All heavy atoms as TSV, in Angstrom:
chain	resi	resn	atom	element	x	y	z
A	1	ASP	N	N	-3.776	-1.451	-11.658
A	1	ASP	CA	C	-4.483	-1.004	-10.502
A	1	ASP	C	C	-5.581	0.048	-10.996
A	1	ASP	O	O	-5.321	0.820	-11.764
A	1	ASP	CB	C	-3.628	-0.286	-9.533
A	1	ASP	CG	C	-2.593	-1.295	-8.948
A	1	ASP	OD1	O	-2.849	-2.379	-8.895
A	1	ASP	OD2	O	-1.654	-0.786	-8.406
A	2	ASP	N	N	-6.766	-0.188	-10.404
A	2	ASP	CA	C	-7.749	0.806	-10.714
A	2	ASP	C	C	-7.597	1.877	-9.615
A	2	ASP	O	O	-6.923	1.748	-8.550
A	2	ASP	CB	C	-9.150	0.281	-10.930
A	2	ASP	CG	C	-9.743	-0.344	-9.591
A	2	ASP	OD1	O	-9.045	-0.270	-8.530
A	2	ASP	OD2	O	-10.852	-0.961	-9.725
A	3	TRP	N	N	-8.471	2.909	-9.703
A	3	TRP	CA	C	-8.387	4.017	-8.754
A	3	TRP	C	C	-8.791	3.598	-7.348
A	3	TRP	O	O	-8.129	3.971	-6.386
A	3	TRP	CB	C	-9.299	5.143	-9.193
A	3	TRP	CG	C	-9.096	6.412	-8.429
A	3	TRP	CD1	C	-9.987	7.032	-7.692
A	3	TRP	CD2	C	-7.891	7.179	-8.369
A	3	TRP	NE1	N	-9.399	8.113	-6.999
A	3	TRP	CE2	C	-8.193	8.231	-7.428
A	3	TRP	CE3	C	-6.700	7.004	-8.952
A	3	TRP	CZ2	C	-7.230	9.124	-7.011
A	3	TRP	CZ3	C	-5.644	7.989	-8.498
A	3	TRP	CH2	C	-5.918	9.035	-7.637
A	4	GLY	N	N	-9.754	2.731	-7.181
A	4	GLY	CA	C	-10.075	2.153	-5.906
A	4	GLY	C	C	-8.929	1.482	-5.185
A	4	GLY	O	O	-8.717	1.673	-3.992
A	5	VAL	N	N	-8.212	0.686	-5.863
A	5	VAL	CA	C	-7.036	-0.016	-5.343
A	5	VAL	C	C	-6.047	0.955	-4.868
A	5	VAL	O	O	-5.398	0.812	-3.809
A	5	VAL	CB	C	-6.495	-1.053	-6.412
A	5	VAL	CG1	C	-5.210	-1.635	-5.902
A	5	VAL	CG2	C	-7.535	-2.127	-6.694
A	6	ILE	N	N	-5.764	1.969	-5.773
A	6	ILE	CA	C	-4.738	2.932	-5.425
A	6	ILE	C	C	-5.174	3.706	-4.128
A	6	ILE	O	O	-4.319	3.987	-3.337
A	6	ILE	CB	C	-4.481	3.826	-6.637
A	6	ILE	CG1	C	-3.649	3.136	-7.621
A	6	ILE	CG2	C	-3.728	5.189	-6.194
A	6	ILE	CD1	C	-3.424	3.820	-8.950
A	7	ARG	N	N	-6.376	4.097	-4.074
A	7	ARG	CA	C	-6.815	4.764	-2.881
A	7	ARG	C	C	-6.699	3.984	-1.589
A	7	ARG	O	O	-6.190	4.451	-0.517
A	7	ARG	CB	C	-8.339	5.248	-3.016
A	7	ARG	CG	C	-8.442	6.319	-4.065
A	7	ARG	CD	C	-9.888	6.774	-4.179
A	7	ARG	NE	N	-10.372	7.243	-2.836
A	7	ARG	CZ	C	-11.712	7.487	-2.711
A	7	ARG	NH1	N	-12.586	7.313	-3.612
A	7	ARG	NH2	N	-12.154	7.929	-1.483
A	8	ARG	N	N	-6.954	2.674	-1.664
A	8	ARG	CA	C	-6.763	1.853	-0.569
A	8	ARG	C	C	-5.253	1.709	-0.177
A	8	ARG	O	O	-4.959	1.708	0.997
A	8	ARG	CB	C	-7.288	0.432	-0.728
A	8	ARG	CG	C	-8.885	0.478	-0.747
A	8	ARG	CD	C	-9.538	-0.945	-0.750
A	8	ARG	NE	N	-9.354	-1.662	-1.940
A	8	ARG	CZ	C	-10.039	-1.462	-3.027
A	8	ARG	NH1	N	-10.982	-0.634	-3.084
A	8	ARG	NH2	N	-9.765	-2.181	-4.187
A	9	LYS	N	N	-4.473	1.581	-1.118
A	9	LYS	CA	C	-2.892	1.586	-0.885
A	9	LYS	C	C	-2.495	2.791	-0.203
A	9	LYS	O	O	-1.764	2.765	0.718
A	9	LYS	CB	C	-2.171	1.301	-2.218
A	9	LYS	CG	C	-2.291	-0.142	-2.699
A	9	LYS	CD	C	-1.488	-0.269	-4.006
A	9	LYS	CE	C	-1.647	-1.618	-4.537
A	9	LYS	NZ	N	-0.849	-1.873	-5.797
A	10	LEU	N	N	-2.943	3.937	-0.695
A	10	LEU	CA	C	-2.549	5.306	-0.092
A	10	LEU	C	C	-3.051	5.283	1.343
A	10	LEU	O	O	-2.240	5.722	2.297
A	10	LEU	CB	C	-3.175	6.429	-0.905
A	10	LEU	CG	C	-2.584	6.639	-2.223
A	10	LEU	CD1	C	-3.392	7.581	-3.116
A	10	LEU	CD2	C	-1.105	7.115	-2.268
A	11	GLN	N	N	-4.274	4.906	1.556
A	11	GLN	CA	C	-4.750	4.968	2.968
A	11	GLN	C	C	-3.972	3.997	3.753
A	11	GLN	O	O	-3.602	4.338	5.022
A	11	GLN	CB	C	-6.297	4.517	2.931
A	11	GLN	CG	C	-6.912	4.586	4.305
A	11	GLN	CD	C	-8.378	4.343	4.291
A	11	GLN	OE1	O	-8.856	3.667	3.395
A	11	GLN	NE2	N	-9.026	4.769	5.328
A	12	GLY	N	N	-3.624	2.865	3.363
A	12	GLY	CA	C	-2.800	1.894	4.108
A	12	GLY	C	C	-1.448	2.376	4.389
A	12	GLY	O	O	-0.875	1.972	5.448
A	13	LEU	N	N	-0.963	3.258	3.592
A	13	LEU	CA	C	0.450	3.825	3.841
A	13	LEU	C	C	0.363	5.028	4.750
A	13	LEU	O	O	1.471	5.654	5.044
A	13	LEU	CB	C	1.089	4.240	2.431
A	13	LEU	CG	C	1.472	2.959	1.587
A	13	LEU	CD1	C	1.772	3.494	0.228
A	13	LEU	CD2	C	2.647	2.274	2.266
A	14	GLY	N	N	-0.814	5.483	5.099
A	14	GLY	CA	C	-0.944	6.538	6.152
A	14	GLY	C	C	-1.098	7.962	5.366
A	14	GLY	O	O	-0.957	8.945	5.978
A	15	VAL	N	N	-1.342	7.964	4.117
A	15	VAL	CA	C	-1.634	9.224	3.436
A	15	VAL	C	C	-2.826	9.914	3.952
A	15	VAL	O	O	-3.940	9.215	4.103
A	15	VAL	CB	C	-1.776	9.042	1.912
A	15	VAL	CG1	C	-2.197	10.248	1.122
A	15	VAL	CG2	C	-0.490	8.548	1.305
A	16	THR	N	N	-2.756	11.182	4.284
A	16	THR	CA	C	-3.900	11.880	4.873
A	16	THR	C	C	-4.476	12.804	3.930
A	16	THR	O	O	-5.598	13.261	4.118
A	16	THR	CB	C	-3.480	12.615	6.228
A	16	THR	OG1	O	-2.381	13.494	5.904
A	16	THR	CG2	C	-2.974	11.679	7.281
A	17	ARG	N	N	-3.826	13.142	2.863
A	17	ARG	CA	C	-4.281	14.105	1.942
A	17	ARG	C	C	-3.577	13.905	0.587
A	17	ARG	O	O	-2.385	13.664	0.515
A	17	ARG	CB	C	-4.021	15.542	2.460
A	17	ARG	CG	C	-4.543	16.608	1.549
A	17	ARG	CD	C	-4.155	17.914	2.061
A	17	ARG	NE	N	-4.906	18.929	1.286
A	17	ARG	CZ	C	-5.497	19.983	1.804
A	17	ARG	NH1	N	-5.504	20.159	3.155
A	17	ARG	NH2	N	-6.228	20.800	1.089
A	18	TYR	N	N	-4.342	13.964	-0.472
A	18	TYR	CA	C	-3.711	13.993	-1.875
A	18	TYR	C	C	-4.403	14.912	-2.696
A	18	TYR	O	O	-5.490	15.233	-2.571
A	18	TYR	CB	C	-3.669	12.568	-2.353
A	18	TYR	CG	C	-5.099	11.912	-2.638
A	18	TYR	CD1	C	-5.635	12.136	-3.929
A	18	TYR	CD2	C	-5.672	11.102	-1.770
A	18	TYR	CE1	C	-6.900	11.591	-4.249
A	18	TYR	CE2	C	-6.918	10.540	-1.984
A	18	TYR	CZ	C	-7.503	10.822	-3.245
A	18	TYR	OH	O	-8.706	10.105	-3.583
A	19	THR	N	N	-3.736	15.346	-3.849
A	19	THR	CA	C	-4.233	16.159	-4.819
A	19	THR	C	C	-3.885	15.713	-6.179
A	19	THR	O	O	-2.814	15.070	-6.300
A	19	THR	CB	C	-3.764	17.680	-4.651
A	19	THR	OG1	O	-2.452	17.696	-4.830
A	19	THR	CG2	C	-4.231	18.284	-3.343
A	20	VAL	N	N	-4.705	15.977	-7.172
A	20	VAL	CA	C	-4.303	15.679	-8.573
A	20	VAL	C	C	-4.583	16.941	-9.318
A	20	VAL	O	O	-5.739	17.572	-9.253
A	20	VAL	CB	C	-5.327	14.532	-9.082
A	20	VAL	CG1	C	-4.966	14.255	-10.561
A	20	VAL	CG2	C	-5.215	13.294	-8.220
A	21	GLU	N	N	-3.558	17.347	-9.998
A	21	GLU	CA	C	-3.659	18.573	-10.800
A	21	GLU	C	C	-3.221	18.314	-12.287
A	21	GLU	O	O	-2.307	17.415	-12.550
A	21	GLU	CB	C	-2.622	19.613	-10.279
A	21	GLU	CG	C	-2.885	20.051	-8.853
A	21	GLU	CD	C	-1.749	21.023	-8.428
A	21	GLU	OE1	O	-1.472	21.952	-9.188
A	21	GLU	OE2	O	-1.355	20.777	-7.268
A	22	GLY	N	N	-3.827	18.948	-13.279
A	22	GLY	CA	C	-3.479	18.789	-14.564
A	22	GLY	C	C	-4.536	19.400	-15.483
A	22	GLY	O	O	-5.506	20.000	-14.997
A	23	GLU	N	N	-4.275	19.334	-16.792
A	23	GLU	CA	C	-5.166	19.842	-17.794
A	23	GLU	C	C	-5.667	18.737	-18.652
A	23	GLU	O	O	-4.805	17.773	-18.914
A	23	GLU	CB	C	-4.386	20.956	-18.575
A	23	GLU	CG	C	-3.983	22.131	-17.787
A	23	GLU	CD	C	-3.307	23.267	-18.609
A	23	GLU	OE1	O	-3.378	23.117	-19.767
A	23	GLU	OE2	O	-2.619	23.987	-18.017
A	24	PRO	N	N	-6.788	18.788	-19.180
A	24	PRO	CA	C	-7.282	17.789	-20.077
A	24	PRO	C	C	-6.311	17.575	-21.276
A	24	PRO	O	O	-5.910	18.523	-21.861
A	24	PRO	CB	C	-8.583	18.312	-20.559
A	24	PRO	CG	C	-9.033	19.275	-19.507
A	24	PRO	CD	C	-7.765	19.943	-18.968
A	25	GLY	N	N	-5.989	16.234	-21.328
A	25	GLY	CA	C	-5.036	15.926	-22.459
A	25	GLY	C	C	-3.586	16.223	-22.150
A	25	GLY	O	O	-2.659	15.997	-23.014
A	26	GLY	N	N	-3.276	16.659	-20.969
A	26	GLY	CA	C	-1.940	17.005	-20.636
A	26	GLY	C	C	-1.357	16.142	-19.488
A	26	GLY	O	O	-2.030	15.232	-18.984
A	27	ARG	N	N	-0.169	16.469	-19.069
A	27	ARG	CA	C	0.394	15.637	-17.875
A	27	ARG	C	C	-0.344	15.987	-16.660
A	27	ARG	O	O	-0.985	17.025	-16.474
A	27	ARG	CB	C	1.885	16.158	-17.732
A	27	ARG	CG	C	2.816	15.914	-19.007
A	27	ARG	CD	C	3.462	14.566	-19.137
A	27	ARG	NE	N	4.333	14.315	-18.087
A	27	ARG	CZ	C	4.766	13.117	-17.847
A	27	ARG	NH1	N	4.327	12.109	-18.644
A	27	ARG	NH2	N	5.662	12.847	-16.904
A	28	VAL	N	N	-0.252	15.062	-15.748
A	28	VAL	CA	C	-0.846	15.155	-14.359
A	28	VAL	C	C	0.167	15.153	-13.245
A	28	VAL	O	O	1.178	14.379	-13.354
A	28	VAL	CB	C	-1.847	13.988	-14.274
A	28	VAL	CG1	C	-2.409	13.925	-12.862
A	28	VAL	CG2	C	-2.952	14.044	-15.323
A	29	LEU	N	N	-0.103	15.964	-12.225
A	29	LEU	CA	C	0.698	15.985	-11.074
A	29	LEU	C	C	-0.048	15.365	-9.994
A	29	LEU	O	O	-1.126	15.859	-9.672
A	29	LEU	CB	C	1.229	17.358	-10.705
A	29	LEU	CG	C	2.028	17.512	-9.476
A	29	LEU	CD1	C	3.337	16.810	-9.492
A	29	LEU	CD2	C	2.170	18.884	-9.030
A	30	PHE	N	N	0.471	14.436	-9.341
A	30	PHE	CA	C	-0.211	13.762	-8.248
A	30	PHE	C	C	0.708	14.009	-6.933
A	30	PHE	O	O	1.919	13.785	-7.043
A	30	PHE	CB	C	-0.324	12.252	-8.365
A	30	PHE	CG	C	-1.001	11.557	-7.202
A	30	PHE	CD1	C	-2.496	11.303	-7.288
A	30	PHE	CD2	C	-0.404	11.121	-6.134
A	30	PHE	CE1	C	-3.119	10.730	-6.278
A	30	PHE	CE2	C	-1.103	10.485	-5.113
A	30	PHE	CZ	C	-2.484	10.393	-5.224
A	31	SER	N	N	0.210	14.568	-5.914
A	31	SER	CA	C	0.942	14.827	-4.647
A	31	SER	C	C	0.130	14.308	-3.462
A	31	SER	O	O	-1.112	14.272	-3.507
A	31	SER	CB	C	1.287	16.216	-4.525
A	31	SER	OG	O	0.157	17.077	-4.359
A	32	CYS	N	N	0.927	13.861	-2.379
A	32	CYS	CA	C	0.216	13.393	-1.210
A	32	CYS	C	C	1.145	13.760	-0.003
A	32	CYS	O	O	2.299	14.035	-0.113
A	32	CYS	CB	C	-0.080	12.038	-1.148
A	32	CYS	SG	S	1.304	10.888	-1.338
A	33	LEU	N	N	0.443	13.663	1.212
A	33	LEU	CA	C	1.187	14.001	2.398
A	33	LEU	C	C	0.956	12.820	3.347
A	33	LEU	O	O	-0.062	12.153	3.445
A	33	LEU	CB	C	0.503	15.254	3.087
A	33	LEU	CG	C	0.622	16.480	2.345
A	33	LEU	CD1	C	-0.160	17.629	3.103
A	33	LEU	CD2	C	2.094	16.843	2.161
A	34	ILE	N	N	2.011	12.426	4.138
A	34	ILE	CA	C	2.023	11.423	5.117
A	34	ILE	C	C	2.591	12.088	6.472
A	34	ILE	O	O	3.787	12.536	6.301
A	34	ILE	CB	C	2.924	10.175	4.780
A	34	ILE	CG1	C	2.443	9.485	3.541
A	34	ILE	CG2	C	3.037	9.168	5.928
A	34	ILE	CD1	C	3.320	8.318	3.003
A	35	PRO	N	N	1.836	12.093	7.500
A	35	PRO	CA	C	2.331	12.618	8.756
A	35	PRO	C	C	3.505	11.801	9.252
A	35	PRO	O	O	3.460	10.613	9.148
A	35	PRO	CB	C	1.155	12.598	9.698
A	35	PRO	CG	C	-0.049	12.427	8.808
A	35	PRO	CD	C	0.357	11.707	7.585
A	36	LEU	N	N	4.541	12.449	9.813
A	36	LEU	CA	C	5.620	11.692	10.466
A	36	LEU	C	C	5.284	11.383	11.895
A	36	LEU	O	O	4.878	12.201	12.691
A	36	LEU	CB	C	6.910	12.544	10.305
A	36	LEU	CG	C	7.370	12.863	8.882
A	36	LEU	CD1	C	8.623	13.683	8.883
A	36	LEU	CD2	C	7.525	11.552	8.069
A	37	ALA	N	N	5.468	10.151	12.255
A	37	ALA	CA	C	5.117	9.652	13.585
A	37	ALA	C	C	5.944	10.416	14.638
A	37	ALA	O	O	7.200	10.648	14.371
A	37	ALA	CB	C	5.380	8.197	13.687
A	38	GLY	N	N	5.328	10.788	15.706
A	38	GLY	CA	C	6.086	11.438	16.746
A	38	GLY	C	C	6.347	12.924	16.531
A	38	GLY	O	O	7.143	13.607	17.301
A	39	ARG	N	N	5.996	13.540	15.375
A	39	ARG	CA	C	6.404	14.824	15.073
A	39	ARG	C	C	5.051	15.606	14.761
A	39	ARG	O	O	4.501	15.451	13.741
A	39	ARG	CB	C	7.239	14.920	13.878
A	39	ARG	CG	C	8.613	14.193	14.196
A	39	ARG	CD	C	9.422	14.304	12.913
A	39	ARG	NE	N	10.660	14.879	13.250
A	39	ARG	CZ	C	11.621	15.117	12.459
A	39	ARG	NH1	N	11.539	14.727	11.282
A	39	ARG	NH2	N	12.736	15.715	12.858
A	40	GLN	N	N	4.665	16.484	15.646
A	40	GLN	CA	C	3.450	17.153	15.507
A	40	GLN	C	C	3.566	18.158	14.351
A	40	GLN	O	O	4.481	18.876	14.253
A	40	GLN	CB	C	3.148	17.894	16.805
A	40	GLN	CG	C	1.772	18.542	16.761
A	40	GLN	CD	C	1.388	19.187	18.163
A	40	GLN	OE1	O	2.084	18.966	19.130
A	40	GLN	NE2	N	0.245	19.903	18.176
A	41	ALA	N	N	2.521	18.182	13.491
A	41	ALA	CA	C	2.445	19.058	12.375
A	41	ALA	C	C	3.551	18.913	11.381
A	41	ALA	O	O	3.859	19.914	10.632
A	41	ALA	CB	C	2.254	20.487	12.842
A	42	VAL	N	N	4.208	17.809	11.284
A	42	VAL	CA	C	5.242	17.623	10.279
A	42	VAL	C	C	4.849	16.377	9.407
A	42	VAL	O	O	4.411	15.404	9.818
A	42	VAL	CB	C	6.660	17.269	10.979
A	42	VAL	CG1	C	7.639	16.965	9.931
A	42	VAL	CG2	C	7.023	18.400	11.996
A	43	THR	N	N	4.878	16.736	8.097
A	43	THR	CA	C	4.565	15.734	7.106
A	43	THR	C	C	5.659	15.534	6.031
A	43	THR	O	O	6.460	16.361	5.889
A	43	THR	CB	C	3.239	16.129	6.328
A	43	THR	OG1	O	3.465	17.335	5.691
A	43	THR	CG2	C	1.964	16.242	7.245
A	44	GLN	N	N	5.533	14.369	5.394
A	44	GLN	CA	C	6.421	14.069	4.277
A	44	GLN	C	C	5.614	14.195	3.007
A	44	GLN	O	O	4.482	13.598	2.955
A	44	GLN	CB	C	7.057	12.712	4.400
A	44	GLN	CG	C	8.003	12.276	3.315
A	44	GLN	CD	C	9.270	13.046	3.280
A	44	GLN	OE1	O	9.863	13.237	4.426
A	44	GLN	NE2	N	9.734	13.502	2.179
A	45	ARG	N	N	6.047	15.026	2.039
A	45	ARG	CA	C	5.236	15.183	0.837
A	45	ARG	C	C	5.951	14.338	-0.380
A	45	ARG	O	O	7.174	14.318	-0.472
A	45	ARG	CB	C	5.318	16.684	0.469
A	45	ARG	CG	C	4.597	16.929	-0.931
A	45	ARG	CD	C	4.738	18.482	-1.134
A	45	ARG	NE	N	4.288	18.767	-2.507
A	45	ARG	CZ	C	3.007	19.190	-2.702
A	45	ARG	NH1	N	2.102	19.331	-1.798
A	45	ARG	NH2	N	2.583	19.460	-3.946
A	46	PHE	N	N	5.088	13.736	-1.096
A	46	PHE	CA	C	5.563	12.965	-2.255
A	46	PHE	C	C	4.757	13.567	-3.443
A	46	PHE	O	O	3.560	13.719	-3.330
A	46	PHE	CB	C	5.262	11.506	-2.091
A	46	PHE	CG	C	5.921	10.853	-0.884
A	46	PHE	CD1	C	5.383	10.976	0.352
A	46	PHE	CD2	C	7.227	10.340	-1.112
A	46	PHE	CE1	C	6.084	10.279	1.475
A	46	PHE	CE2	C	7.899	9.778	-0.037
A	46	PHE	CZ	C	7.355	9.731	1.120
A	47	GLU	N	N	5.452	13.581	-4.607
A	47	GLU	CA	C	4.818	13.949	-5.797
A	47	GLU	C	C	5.392	13.336	-6.991
A	47	GLU	O	O	6.570	12.981	-7.003
A	47	GLU	CB	C	4.659	15.459	-6.009
A	47	GLU	CG	C	5.959	16.233	-6.083
A	47	GLU	CD	C	5.790	17.780	-6.197
A	47	GLU	OE1	O	4.850	18.265	-5.590
A	47	GLU	OE2	O	6.645	18.268	-6.915
A	48	ALA	N	N	4.600	13.187	-8.081
A	48	ALA	CA	C	5.162	12.663	-9.333
A	48	ALA	C	C	4.197	13.065	-10.438
A	48	ALA	O	O	3.069	13.357	-10.268
A	48	ALA	CB	C	5.199	11.137	-9.203
A	49	GLU	N	N	4.792	13.103	-11.642
A	49	GLU	CA	C	4.012	13.378	-12.876
A	49	GLU	C	C	3.735	12.123	-13.570
A	49	GLU	O	O	4.564	11.173	-13.511
A	49	GLU	CB	C	4.768	14.349	-13.754
A	49	GLU	CG	C	4.754	15.745	-13.226
A	49	GLU	CD	C	5.409	16.785	-14.172
A	49	GLU	OE1	O	6.544	16.769	-14.329
A	49	GLU	OE2	O	4.627	17.426	-14.937
A	50	GLY	N	N	2.692	12.114	-14.373
A	50	GLY	CA	C	2.371	11.065	-15.234
A	50	GLY	C	C	1.523	11.488	-16.422
A	50	GLY	O	O	1.019	12.594	-16.483
A	51	ASP	N	N	1.248	10.568	-17.325
A	51	ASP	CA	C	0.444	10.879	-18.512
A	51	ASP	C	C	-1.049	10.978	-18.030
A	51	ASP	O	O	-1.880	11.498	-18.744
A	51	ASP	CB	C	0.573	9.766	-19.600
A	51	ASP	CG	C	1.926	9.934	-20.254
A	51	ASP	OD1	O	2.579	11.042	-20.271
A	51	ASP	OD2	O	2.511	8.819	-20.689
A	52	ASP	N	N	-1.468	10.274	-16.994
A	52	ASP	CA	C	-2.726	10.391	-16.492
A	52	ASP	C	C	-2.669	10.213	-14.976
A	52	ASP	O	O	-1.584	10.019	-14.377
A	52	ASP	CB	C	-3.658	9.241	-17.112
A	52	ASP	CG	C	-3.223	7.978	-16.890
A	52	ASP	OD1	O	-2.635	7.584	-15.811
A	52	ASP	OD2	O	-3.426	7.025	-17.860
A	53	GLU	N	N	-3.895	10.316	-14.323
A	53	GLU	CA	C	-3.929	10.160	-12.822
A	53	GLU	C	C	-3.393	8.857	-12.304
A	53	GLU	O	O	-2.629	8.861	-11.267
A	53	GLU	CB	C	-5.447	10.367	-12.324
A	53	GLU	CG	C	-5.979	11.724	-12.681
A	53	GLU	CD	C	-6.699	11.885	-13.969
A	53	GLU	OE1	O	-6.519	10.952	-14.884
A	53	GLU	OE2	O	-7.506	12.710	-14.213
A	54	LEU	N	N	-3.712	7.773	-12.980
A	54	LEU	CA	C	-3.276	6.489	-12.390
A	54	LEU	C	C	-1.756	6.360	-12.562
A	54	LEU	O	O	-1.055	5.894	-11.609
A	54	LEU	CB	C	-3.992	5.315	-13.248
A	54	LEU	CG	C	-5.433	5.221	-12.921
A	54	LEU	CD1	C	-6.028	4.163	-13.818
A	54	LEU	CD2	C	-5.754	4.799	-11.469
A	55	ALA	N	N	-1.198	6.779	-13.659
A	55	ALA	CA	C	0.271	6.725	-13.819
A	55	ALA	C	C	1.025	7.532	-12.754
A	55	ALA	O	O	1.992	7.173	-12.190
A	55	ALA	CB	C	0.653	7.126	-15.282
A	56	ALA	N	N	0.499	8.713	-12.594
A	56	ALA	CA	C	1.175	9.661	-11.568
A	56	ALA	C	C	1.005	9.050	-10.163
A	56	ALA	O	O	2.031	9.071	-9.342
A	56	ALA	CB	C	0.556	11.057	-11.646
A	57	ALA	N	N	-0.198	8.541	-9.777
A	57	ALA	CA	C	-0.389	7.892	-8.557
A	57	ALA	C	C	0.409	6.645	-8.367
A	57	ALA	O	O	1.082	6.445	-7.248
A	57	ALA	CB	C	-1.758	7.573	-8.290
A	58	ARG	N	N	0.674	5.841	-9.381
A	58	ARG	CA	C	1.511	4.712	-9.201
A	58	ARG	C	C	3.010	5.040	-8.982
A	58	ARG	O	O	3.691	4.474	-8.254
A	58	ARG	CB	C	1.415	3.809	-10.495
A	58	ARG	CG	C	0.186	3.053	-10.622
A	58	ARG	CD	C	0.286	2.140	-11.895
A	58	ARG	NE	N	-1.010	1.756	-12.224
A	58	ARG	CZ	C	-1.731	2.122	-13.269
A	58	ARG	NH1	N	-1.183	2.845	-14.201
A	58	ARG	NH2	N	-2.993	1.667	-13.607
A	59	ALA	N	N	3.433	6.181	-9.673
A	59	ALA	CA	C	4.819	6.599	-9.520
A	59	ALA	C	C	5.025	7.124	-8.077
A	59	ALA	O	O	6.073	6.884	-7.409
A	59	ALA	CB	C	5.107	7.810	-10.489
A	60	VAL	N	N	3.973	7.813	-7.507
A	60	VAL	CA	C	4.079	8.155	-5.980
A	60	VAL	C	C	4.154	6.965	-5.154
A	60	VAL	O	O	4.946	6.941	-4.226
A	60	VAL	CB	C	2.879	9.136	-5.725
A	60	VAL	CG1	C	2.776	9.192	-4.181
A	60	VAL	CG2	C	3.108	10.514	-6.221
A	61	LEU	N	N	3.330	5.932	-5.480
A	61	LEU	CA	C	3.411	4.753	-4.576
A	61	LEU	C	C	4.757	4.178	-4.648
A	61	LEU	O	O	5.276	3.669	-3.509
A	61	LEU	CB	C	2.419	3.763	-5.066
A	61	LEU	CG	C	0.863	4.071	-4.790
A	61	LEU	CD1	C	0.003	3.076	-5.490
A	61	LEU	CD2	C	0.603	4.007	-3.288
A	62	ARG	N	N	5.559	4.068	-5.811
A	62	ARG	CA	C	6.890	3.680	-5.840
A	62	ARG	C	C	7.792	4.453	-5.051
A	62	ARG	O	O	8.731	3.951	-4.330
A	62	ARG	CB	C	7.364	3.598	-7.296
A	62	ARG	CG	C	6.602	2.466	-8.088
A	62	ARG	CD	C	7.302	2.306	-9.446
A	62	ARG	NE	N	7.227	3.432	-10.347
A	62	ARG	CZ	C	6.158	3.780	-11.126
A	62	ARG	NH1	N	5.132	2.915	-11.162
A	62	ARG	NH2	N	6.148	4.754	-11.859
A	63	ARG	N	N	7.615	5.780	-4.999
A	63	ARG	CA	C	8.525	6.673	-4.243
A	63	ARG	C	C	8.244	6.449	-2.743
A	63	ARG	O	O	9.211	6.454	-2.037
A	63	ARG	CB	C	8.194	8.160	-4.601
A	63	ARG	CG	C	8.807	8.393	-6.094
A	63	ARG	CD	C	8.603	9.848	-6.446
A	63	ARG	NE	N	9.034	9.973	-7.794
A	63	ARG	CZ	C	9.147	11.198	-8.473
A	63	ARG	NH1	N	8.774	12.249	-7.794
A	63	ARG	NH2	N	9.556	11.143	-9.651
A	64	ILE	N	N	7.035	6.269	-2.410
A	64	ILE	CA	C	6.813	5.970	-0.995
A	64	ILE	C	C	7.413	4.611	-0.554
A	64	ILE	O	O	8.008	4.543	0.524
A	64	ILE	CB	C	5.129	5.927	-0.704
A	64	ILE	CG1	C	4.598	7.402	-0.855
A	64	ILE	CG2	C	4.891	5.442	0.771
A	64	ILE	CD1	C	3.097	7.385	-0.847
A	65	ALA	N	N	7.304	3.638	-1.384
A	65	ALA	CA	C	7.945	2.264	-1.083
A	65	ALA	C	C	9.392	2.525	-0.911
A	65	ALA	O	O	10.011	1.909	0.054
A	65	ALA	CB	C	7.630	1.357	-2.169
A	66	LEU	N	N	10.127	3.302	-1.736
A	66	LEU	CA	C	11.530	3.479	-1.652
A	66	LEU	C	C	11.862	4.232	-0.330
A	66	LEU	O	O	12.776	3.843	0.418
A	66	LEU	CB	C	12.055	4.197	-2.840
A	66	LEU	CG	C	12.140	3.497	-4.109
A	66	LEU	CD1	C	12.415	4.373	-5.328
A	66	LEU	CD2	C	13.125	2.320	-4.139
A	67	TRP	N	N	11.122	5.264	0.000
A	67	TRP	CA	C	11.262	5.980	1.226
A	67	TRP	C	C	11.094	5.167	2.447
A	67	TRP	O	O	11.933	5.127	3.352
A	67	TRP	CB	C	10.264	7.152	1.224
A	67	TRP	CG	C	10.259	8.021	2.421
A	67	TRP	CD1	C	11.266	8.778	2.904
A	67	TRP	CD2	C	9.205	8.009	3.406
A	67	TRP	NE1	N	10.848	9.312	4.121
A	67	TRP	CE2	C	9.573	8.979	4.419
A	67	TRP	CE3	C	7.968	7.430	3.512
A	67	TRP	CZ2	C	8.744	9.226	5.484
A	67	TRP	CZ3	C	7.112	7.752	4.601
A	67	TRP	CH2	C	7.558	8.629	5.565
A	68	ARG	N	N	10.036	4.317	2.445
A	68	ARG	CA	C	9.821	3.426	3.588
A	68	ARG	C	C	10.934	2.419	3.687
A	68	ARG	O	O	11.369	2.047	4.825
A	68	ARG	CB	C	8.525	2.628	3.392
A	68	ARG	CG	C	7.202	3.459	3.496
A	68	ARG	CD	C	6.832	3.567	4.838
A	68	ARG	NE	N	5.430	4.180	4.866
A	68	ARG	CZ	C	4.988	4.829	5.865
A	68	ARG	NH1	N	5.735	4.927	6.913
A	68	ARG	NH2	N	3.877	5.379	5.894
A	69	ALA	N	N	11.498	1.859	2.642
A	69	ALA	CA	C	12.596	0.906	2.653
A	69	ALA	C	C	13.864	1.456	3.136
A	69	ALA	O	O	14.615	0.860	3.793
A	69	ALA	CB	C	12.815	0.308	1.273
A	70	SER	N	N	14.046	2.792	3.011
A	70	SER	CA	C	15.237	3.464	3.492
A	70	SER	C	C	15.160	4.001	4.816
A	70	SER	O	O	16.096	4.498	5.441
A	70	SER	CB	C	15.520	4.642	2.461
A	70	SER	OG	O	14.650	5.670	2.565
A	71	GLU	N	N	13.938	3.975	5.491
A	71	GLU	CA	C	13.784	4.458	6.868
A	71	GLU	C	C	14.573	3.544	7.845
A	71	GLU	O	O	14.542	2.279	7.829
A	71	GLU	CB	C	12.319	4.394	7.340
A	71	GLU	CG	C	11.571	5.586	6.793
A	71	GLU	CD	C	10.148	5.560	7.316
A	71	GLU	OE1	O	9.361	4.594	7.039
A	71	GLU	OE2	O	9.787	6.520	8.154
A	72	PRO	N	N	15.275	4.150	8.822
A	72	PRO	CA	C	15.986	3.381	9.780
A	72	PRO	C	C	15.026	2.542	10.710
A	72	PRO	O	O	13.843	3.031	10.977
A	72	PRO	CB	C	16.652	4.537	10.807
A	72	PRO	CG	C	16.546	5.706	10.008
A	72	PRO	CD	C	15.464	5.597	9.054
A	73	GLY	N	N	15.485	1.384	11.009
A	73	GLY	CA	C	14.534	0.533	11.802
A	73	GLY	C	C	13.562	-0.297	11.044
A	73	GLY	O	O	12.720	-1.006	11.593
A	74	ARG	N	N	13.573	-0.246	9.734
A	74	ARG	CA	C	12.643	-0.999	8.950
A	74	ARG	C	C	13.299	-2.258	8.305
A	74	ARG	O	O	14.376	-2.281	7.983
A	74	ARG	CB	C	11.958	-0.147	7.840
A	74	ARG	CG	C	11.074	0.875	8.460
A	74	ARG	CD	C	9.817	1.053	7.562
A	74	ARG	NE	N	8.948	1.972	8.255
A	74	ARG	CZ	C	7.704	1.814	8.365
A	74	ARG	NH1	N	7.164	0.802	7.838
A	74	ARG	NH2	N	6.901	2.646	8.955
C-alpha cells in the first residue's frame, strides 16, 4: 500500500485525526482517533510503531480491523 491507499482506508474506517511521530532514521509512532458512535466527545485511540510511516500505519490498520471484528453486533 502506498500512502494514498492508507489514507483512503483510514478515512473509510472513520478516522478523524492521525499523527505520525519519529526521528529521521528511527522508529515511527503512528496514532489515530475514531469517534465512537452515539457517544459525544468519546473516541477510540489506536497506535503502533514501525520502521517507517507505512509500516506503522499498516500495523494500526490491523489493530482497527481486530477491534472492529470484536465489536458486538458485527
